[in-house]
ZANULO-210630 format. One line per 2 residues: number of its first residue (from 1); for each residue x, y, z of C-alpha. Coordinates in steps of 0.001 Angstrom, whole numbers, plus 524288, in hexadecimal, padded with zeros to 5 digits. Layout:
ZANULO-210630
NUM> X:Y:Z | ...
END
This chain:
ZANULO-210630
1> B9039:A3642:BDEAE | B99C3:A2BE5:BD9E4
3> B9A48:A27C9:BCBA2 | BA133:A1B22:BC7FB
5> BA35D:A17EA:BB9A8 | BA0B2:A0967:BB895
7> BA09E:A0865:BA9CD | BA66C:A1261:BA073
9> BA684:A0AEE:B93A2 | B9DEC:A07AD:B8821
11> B9724:9FB62:B8302 | BA47A:9F61E:B7ED7
13> BAB01:9EBB2:B8718 | BB693:9F2A5:B8D45
15> BBE48:9EE02:B990D | BC113:9FC06:B9D27
17> BB2FE:A0082:B9D88 | BA5D4:9FACE:BA137
19> B9A05:A0033:B9A22 | B9233:A0B93:B9FAA
21> B8F3B:A0C3A:BAE2B | B90C9:A16F8:BB851
23> B8E14:A1633:BC6E1 | B8960:A2234:BCE46
25> B890F:A2162:BDD23 | B8156:A2B3B:BE506
27> B7EE5:A27FD:BF349 | B7953:A1A45:BF41B
29> B756C:A1A0F:BE5BA | B7DDB:A13A8:BDB5D
31> B78E5:A1763:BCDFF | B7E17:A1003:BC240
33> B7D36:A1760:BB561 | B7D16:A0CDF:BAAC7
35> B81E4:9FEF6:BAC75 | B8967:9FA5B:BA08E
37> B91AA:9EE3F:B9ED5 | B9C9C:9ED26:BA8D9
39> B968E:9F6E2:BB24C | B92AA:9EC18:BBBBE
41> BA0CB:9E7D6:BBD7B | BA583:9F5DF:BBEB3
43> B9B5C:9F7EC:BC95F | BA14E:9ECC4:BD115
45> BAF02:9F1E0:BCE8A | BAAC7:9FF0A:BD3FE
47> BA768:9F882:BE0EE | B9896:9F8D1:BDF93
49> B8F02:9ED9E:BDF1F | B8396:9EC04:BD5BF
51> B79E9:9ED92:BE0EE | B7FED:9FAD2:BE41C
53> B7970:A0097:BD800 | B6CD8:A07AE:BDB3D
55> B6992:A0D95:BCDF3 | B6CB2:A0B07:BBFAE
57> B69F1:A15C2:BB5CE | B6BBC:A12E2:BA75A
59> B6F4A:A1DA5:B9DD8 | B6AE0:A14D6:B92C1
61> B69CC:A066C:B8FBD | B750F:A036D:B86A1
63> B7B2B:9F68F:B8ADA | B8800:9FCD0:B8F20
65> B803C:A04B1:B9909 | B785F:9F95C:B9EB0
67> B7EF2:9EC3E:B9BD5 | B81FC:9E9B7:BAA4A
69> B7475:9EDD7:BAEF6 | B6F8D:9DFEE:BB06D
71> B7BE7:9DB90:BB752 | B7B46:9E6AA:BC10D
73> B6CE1:9E4F5:BC452 | B6E57:9D640:BC5B8
75> B7A6B:9D756:BCE65 | B7462:9E1DE:BD6F9
77> B6858:9D943:BD898 | B70B6:9CD5E:BDBDC
79> B775E:9D53F:BE698 | B6A08:9D81D:BEC77
81> B6A54:9E671:BE8B4 | B5E35:9EEB7:BE7EF
83> B588E:9F05D:BDA41 | B602C:9FA61:BD260
85> B58DE:A0649:BCD6B | B5AAE:A066D:BBEAF
87> B57E7:A1218:BB5E5 | B5944:A11B6:BA743
89> B526A:A1420:B9A64 | B4973:A0A3A:B9420
91> B4A39:9FEC9:B92BD | B5195:9FCC6:B9F94
93> B4516:9F73D:BA57F | B43B4:9ED0C:B9ACA
95> B522F:9E9E5:B9B65 | B5188:9E7CA:BAA1A
97> B45A5:9DEFD:BA8D5 | B4C62:9D719:B9E31
99> B57F9:9D53E:BA72F | B51A8:9D2BF:BB45A
101> B4358:9CFAD:BB18A | B3D07:9C254:BB319
103> B3F98:9BFA4:BA4B0 | B4C4A:9C738:BA43D
105> B5A09:9C388:BA065 | B5DC9:9C072:BAE7A
107> B512C:9B960:BB221 | B5796:9ABEA:BB1FA
109> B6281:9B0D3:BBAC5 | B5941:9B7B9:BC40A
111> B5038:9AC15:BC551 | B5BD6:9A3A0:BC929
113> B6154:9ADA1:BD2A9 | B546A:9AFFE:BD978
115> B4E84:9A245:BD94E | B599A:99862:BDA20
117> B5AB9:993D4:BE860 | B6988:99539:BE899
119> B68C6:9A307:BE33F | B5E4A:9A640:BED31
121> B672F:9A18C:BF80C | B723C:9AA28:BF316
123> B68EB:9B5AB:BF2BC | B6447:9B317:C00A2
125> B7249:9B1AF:C0561 | B749F:9BF9B:C00B8
127> B694D:9C44F:C08FF | B5F0A:9C3F4:BFE46
129> B510D:9BF85:BFFF3 | B486C:9B6EA:BF786
131> B41EE:9B818:BEE3F | B4D19:9BF0D:BE778
133> B4869:9C9F5:BDE6C | B4D98:9CBEF:BD0BC
135> B557A:9D7F4:BCCC3 | B4C39:9E373:BCBC7
137> B5309:9F02A:BC83D | B4A14:9FBDE:BC987
139> B48CA:A00A4:BBB88 | B452D:A0E81:BB79C
141> B451E:A1197:BA91E | B4916:A1F95:BA67E
143> B4961:A29AA:B9BA5 | B5323:A34AA:B9968
145> B500B:A3F97:BA2D9 | B4DC1:A35FF:BADF5
147> B5219:A3A63:BBB6B | B53BE:A3312:BC826
149> B5596:A37FA:BD5FD | B5DAA:A300B:BDF92
151> B5F26:A3306:BEE18 | B6A98:A3C4E:BEBDA
153> B6C5F:A3C27:BDD1D | B64A2:A3E55:BD0C6
155> B65B8:A38DF:BC316 | B6190:A3FCF:BB6A4
157> B6249:A3B8B:BA876 | B61BB:A4102:B9ACB
159> B60E5:A3AE6:B8D68 | B6D62:A39D9:B8572
161> B6E9A:A3541:B7753 | B74A5:A27EB:B7585
163> B6C9E:A1C30:B7117 | B5F36:A220A:B6ECD
165> B5528:A1DE8:B6A62 | B5956:A1045:B6E71
167> B5D43:A13A1:B7C63 | B59D2:A1E95:B85B3
169> B66A4:A24E0:B8A09 | B6943:A2DE7:B957E
171> B73B0:A355E:B9CCE | B72F6:A34D4:BABA4
173> B75FA:A3EAF:BB64E | B76E3:A3C4B:BC4F1
175> B76D3:A47C5:BCE70 | B7921:A4898:BDCEE
177> B795F:A54CA:BE54C | B87D8:A5648:BE229
179> B8B1E:A4E9B:BD5D6 | B8680:A4D72:BC7CC
181> B89E8:A41D6:BBF2E | B85D8:A4026:BB0F3
183> B8728:A33F3:BA89A | B84F6:A363B:B9A24
185> B80BC:A288F:B9694 | B83F1:A26B1:B882C
187> B80C9:A3497:B8418 | B8269:A39DA:B7678
189> B82DC:A4877:B7393 | B7718:A4F21:B79D0
191> B7258:A5AE4:B8179 | B6C57:A532A:B8CA4
193> B78B1:A4DC9:B92EA | B7FB0:A5AEF:B94AF
195> B73C4:A5FC6:B9C1D | B737B:A53B7:BA4D0
197> B821E:A54DD:BA73F | B8219:A631A:BAB6D
199> B8B1F:A651B:BB6FF | B8DE6:A56A8:BB921
201> B9926:A5341:BC22C | B9BE4:A4796:BB960
203> B978B:A4506:BAB6E | B99CA:A3718:BA6D0
205> B9857:A3733:B97F8 | B9960:A2C15:B8E42
207> BA473:A2D0E:B8464 | BA261:A2336:B797B
209> BAB5E:A28F0:B6F1D | BB69F:A323B:B6D0D
211> BB5C8:A3E99:B64F0 | BBC55:A37FF:B5951
213> BB2A0:A2CB9:B58B1 | BA93E:A3294:B4EC3
215> BA8A9:A287B:B43CE | B9BDE:A22EF:B48DF
217> B92B0:A2E63:B4692 | B87A8:A28B7:B4EC7
219> B90C6:A265E:B5A55 | B9715:A33BF:B594B
221> B8A01:A3AC3:B5908 | B84AD:A336F:B64D6
223> B9098:A33F8:B6DB7 | B98FA:A3E92:B73AA
225> BA7AC:A3FDE:B7279 | BB026:A4359:B7E35
227> BB063:A515A:B794B | BA187:A5193:B78CF
229> BA0C8:A4C19:B868E | BAA69:A5631:B8BA5
231> BA287:A6126:B8579 | B9605:A5C0A:B8BB4
233> B9C6E:A5B47:B9912 | BA1B1:A690B:B97C2
235> B9462:A6E73:B93EA | B8DC1:A6737:B9EFC
237> B97D6:A6C42:BA8C5 | B9A5A:A5EE7:BAE7D
239> BA55A:A5DA9:BB855 | BAB4D:A50B9:BB3FB
241> BAA3A:A48F8:BA759 | BACD7:A3A73:BA5A9
243> BAB11:A3351:B98BB | BA6F3:A251C:B98B4
245> BA185:A1A33:B8FF9 | BAE53:A1904:B8875
247> BB000:A0E6E:B7E2B | BBB6B:A0510:B7E73
249> BC2C6:A0B5C:B7319 | BC2A7:A185A:B7A5D
251> BCAC1:A131B:B85A7 | BD81E:A16B5:B8076
253> BE16A:A20F0:B85B3 | BE066:A28BF:B7912
255> BD18D:A28D9:B78FC | BD0B4:A2C14:B876E
257> BD9FF:A374C:B8507 | BD1AD:A3C1E:B79BF
259> BC54C:A3B6E:B8208 | BCB8F:A42AC:B8D54
261> BD0E2:A4D79:B84A0 | BC351:A4FDE:B7F26
263> BBD00:A4FBA:B8C91 | BC6DB:A5965:B9201
265> BC612:A626A:B865D | BB764:A6422:B87BB
267> BB4D5:A62AD:B9653 | BBB3C:A6ABE:BA108
269> BB884:A6175:BAC54 | BBEEF:A547D:BAFD3
271> BBC46:A4995:BA62B | BC024:A3B60:BA509
273> BBD83:A2E65:B9E6F | BB588:A24C4:BA66C
275> BBAE7:A17D4:BAB0C | BB3A7:A0CAF:BB198
277> BB317:A0DF4:BC077 | BB68C:A1C5F:BC044
279> BB01F:A235F:BCBD9 | BAB99:A3171:BCD62
281> BA7D2:A36F7:BDA97 | B9F3B:A42BA:BD7E1
283> B9CF7:A4D1E:BE24A
END
């Protein structure tokens, strides 16, 4: 299993970090966990093409976790890729129809690309056949607790507190015969995530604030500090901990040092701060 961090930031525009997106490669499957703004470009920078993606799984539908969804699906379709299998909470089906349906946002573009004679000739020159179909991702709407079996991997989910009742929010785990990877999504304090993360080779956990950022009571109660994250990882007996989803103001040497001190004081295993295009080869 190979895990590539395509986007390790937040909704904020930040040249250092794209928004959330993580690529998991197992055999011939390339599973994208979330697809926030900037993830498309990071995918290209990692050496992959849009049509390489076989699955997209959304932890939740905040914009910074799905802003590049339309771009990826459209580009994969334009390359002649097979329809991507998309899994996410409601209303991912409605969103997809509003993007790619006959009355969707891209309908004018798709009519031109599939019906204009010059565009048809370009499509045929690439080896395509007419009539050219529209993008048609295979959509499956899921609830927390959903599981999925691939040919040599499995995915399980649990609910985590974040934006309820407005959005359904999940953490995701992918297992192979040898490796266990857990992505927290945007998880606040809970009992469900430590259970899902038990024994993980790699826990990727969002880190949206430092321990001293407590003035906003609602934010502090719904997010975990680096110390909280370290304690969770220690209890769950994970092998490696990486914190992600950092905001722009957190990317200073002093704040990174503070985060790392708290991680190391509460977690015995190796820990680090995520960066875009970081790669982990799991056993």
